[in-house]
N, C-alpha and C positions, 0 to 999 in steps of 0.2 A: 503495500499500499503507499509507502514512504515515495518508491518510486514513481508513483503515479502523481503523487504532489511536486515533487520535484520536477516531473516535466510540466504538469498546470503551472509553475512557479517559471520555469523556464519560456513558455509559451506565451507567456503573460509580459514579460521581461519585451521579448522582441518583439509583438506586436506593439507594443507602450515604444521602444527603439524606431520603428517603421512608421507608426504615425505622429512620436513628437508628443504624444498628451495621453491620457491614462483616459478621455472621454473615446477619442479614435480607436484607442486598444479594446475597451470596451464595449463598442459598437459591432466592433470584428467580431467578437467574444462571444458577444450575448449576455452582456454581465452590466453591472452598475459598476461607473468608475471607482467607488468605494471599494467594491470587490476587488478587481484589476489592484489597485492600491495595496491593497492586503495582500494579494500574493506576491508584489514584489517586494516587499516587506520582508515577507517569509523568507525570499529570495537570499535579499543584504543579511536577513540574521543568522541565515545558515552556512552563506560564502563570510560573513564577519566582515561586510565592509559596508556601510550607508551610501 
């Protein structure tokens, strides 16, 4: 299950980088901008960098 979470984190990060915003990434992923922010924050916590 942890591997799936990490893939979600990476997917959210990649979409955010391409769109330049949580809003654009959220529209693509079908979630709220807050959810994208939370996924990216989880990735940052996991790698140890903000």
